[in-house]
Every structure is written in structure tokens, then in C-alpha cells.
C-alpha positions in Angstrom: 184.8 104.1 138.1 188.2 103.6 136.9 190.2 100.4 137.4 192.6 102.1 139.8 189.7 103.2 142.0 188.3 99.7 142.2 191.6 98.1 143.0 191.4 95.8 146.0 187.6 95.5 146.2 188.0 91.8 146.5 190.3 92.3 149.5 187.6 94.3 151.3 185.1 91.6 150.4 187.4 88.8 151.7 188.1 90.6 154.9 184.4 91.0 155.6 183.8 87.3 154.7 186.6 86.4 157.2 184.9 88.6 159.8 181.6 86.7 159.2 183.4 83.4 159.6 185.2 84.5 162.8 181.8 85.6 164.2 180.6 82.0 163.8 183.5 80.2 165.5 182.5 79.1 169.0 184.7 80.1 171.9 185.1 78.1 175.0 183.0 78.7 178.1 182.9 82.2 179.5 185.1 83.6 176.7 182.1 83.3 174.3 180.4 86.3 176.2 183.3 88.5 175.2 183.4 87.5 171.5 184.3 90.6 169.6 181.9 91.8 166.9 184.3 91.1 164.1 182.0 92.3 161.4 181.4 95.7 163.0 185.1 96.1 163.7 186.1 95.3 160.1 183.5 97.8 158.9 184.9 100.4 161.2 188.4 99.8 159.9 187.4 100.1 156.3 185.3 103.2 157.0 188.4 104.8 158.6 190.9 103.6 156.0 188.8 104.2 152.8 186.0 106.6 153.6 185.6 107.5 149.9 184.7 103.8 149.2 183.1 102.3 152.3 180.2 104.2 153.9 176.7 104.0 155.2 175.4 102.0 152.3 178.0 99.3 152.9 177.1 99.3 156.6 173.5 98.8 155.6 174.3 96.0 153.2 176.7 94.2 155.7 174.1 94.7 158.4 171.4 93.0 156.2 173.7 90.1 155.6 174.3 89.9 159.4 170.6 90.0 160.0 170.1 87.0 157.7 173.1 85.1 159.2 172.0 85.6 162.8 168.3 85.2 162.1 167.6 88.6 163.6 164.8 91.0 162.7 165.4 92.1 159.2 167.0 95.6 159.4 168.1 95.3 163.1 171.8 95.0 162.4 171.5 97.0 159.2 170.4 100.0 161.2 173.0 99.5 163.9 175.9 99.1 161.4 174.7 102.1 159.4 174.8 104.3 162.5 178.3 102.9 163.3 179.5 103.6 159.8 178.0 107.1 159.9 179.7 107.9 163.2 183.0 106.5 162.0 182.8 108.6 158.8 182.1 111.7 160.9 185.3 111.2 163.0 187.7 109.1 160.8 190.2 112.0 160.5 190.6 112.2 164.2 190.4 108.4 164.9 193.2 107.6 162.4 195.7 109.8 164.2 194.9 108.5 167.7 197.4 106.1 169.4 196.3 102.5 169.4 194.9 102.6 173.0 192.7 105.6 172.2 191.5 104.0 169.0 190.5 101.0 171.0 188.5 103.2 173.4 186.8 104.9 170.4 186.0 101.4 168.9 184.6 100.5 172.4 182.3 103.5 172.2 181.2 102.6 168.6 180.6 99.0 169.5 178.6 100.0 172.6 176.4 102.1 170.5 175.8 99.2 168.1 175.0 96.8 171.0 172.6 99.3 172.6 170.8 99.8 169.3 170.5 96.1 168.6 169.3 95.3 172.1 166.9 98.3 172.1 165.3 97.0 168.9 165.1 93.5 170.4 163.5 94.9 173.5 161.0 96.9 171.5 159.8 93.8 169.6 159.6 91.8 172.9 163.0 90.0 173.1 164.9 91.5 176.0 168.5 90.3 176.6 168.9 86.9 178.3 171.6 87.9 180.7 173.3 91.0 182.0 176.5 90.4 179.9 175.0 91.7 176.7 177.6 94.6 176.5 180.6 92.3 177.0 181.3 91.9 173.2 182.2 95.6 173.1 184.9 95.0 175.7 186.2 92.0 173.7 186.2 94.2 170.6 188.2 96.9 172.4 190.8 94.3 173.4 191.0 92.8 169.9 191.1 96.1 168.0 194.8 96.7 168.0 195.5 93.3 166.5 192.7 93.6 163.9 193.9 97.1 163.0 197.5 96.0 162.4 196.4 92.9 160.4 194.0 94.8 158.1 196.4 97.7 157.7 199.2 95.3 156.6 196.9 93.5 154.2 195.7 96.9 152.8 199.3 98.0 152.3 200.5 94.7 150.8 197.7 94.6 148.2 197.8 98.4 147.7 194.1 98.8 148.4 193.2 102.4 147.7 
């Protein structure tokens, strides 16, 4: 790969690291149920913005790191994030031109798919969800998406990540 094509790789890595850190910050009381899945949302953004650089393999790698960070069954989040990356790559041309509210609804659908896959795998291995709020993070992600999109887009433009 040429140096131009690799420009900004460290920005992508730092944004994913920031997403991992945000995922670990505790939220007060009932807000913790609605904690957005920052890692999945950051992956969705980069799949939409740079589909030629970020894809299913990156989703698998980030998912494996998330498996280790959360102490989950190895491959559980890797599978879920790979599916999310695949679906994002299939529809990125349409999603990019949507208005922010419709992008947020699309992100809600992608995050719901991720949550259902994660909890389906947990259920198969004998760990059903503890409460009925297990889909709430997808709603939190939908609410946080417009802000995350604007921040990552501005960072991408400022550092000319291509």
C-alpha cells in the first residue's frame, strides 16, 4: 500500500481506542442500561466513511478485542461485529446520503441485530439475559449517533483520513 492510502490509520485506531474507553466508563443509575455500544457505532462509522479500508476483517478483529475486554465467549462479539460490518458495507452508499434522523434509525437496526446475535449466542451457551432491558443500548446508540457521526466526520476531515 502506498503512504497516501495508509494516511490516517492511527486516527482510526485512536477512535476505536476511545470507543473502548467510553464503553468502560460507568454511567449513573438507570442511564447505564442505555449505554451506547460505542465500539460498534465507531465501526459502523468507519465502514460507512472508508469502506475500502475498514471491513469485515476489522469487525472481526475489533470484536475479538471486545470479547477479551468484556470476558465474553471468544468469538461472540467478533461474529456480531462482523455481521454489522457486512451489513453496513452492503448499504453504505444509501446510509451516507440519509438525513441524520434516518441514519440514526439505520444504526438502531444495526445495533439491534448486534444485540440479538450477542444475546442469542449467550442463550445458546446457557447465559440468558439478566433483565428485560438488554436491547436498551441500541436505543442509546440511536440517540448518540448524530453526535458521534459529527465528531468522527470532523476528525476525519481535519486529519484528512482517506
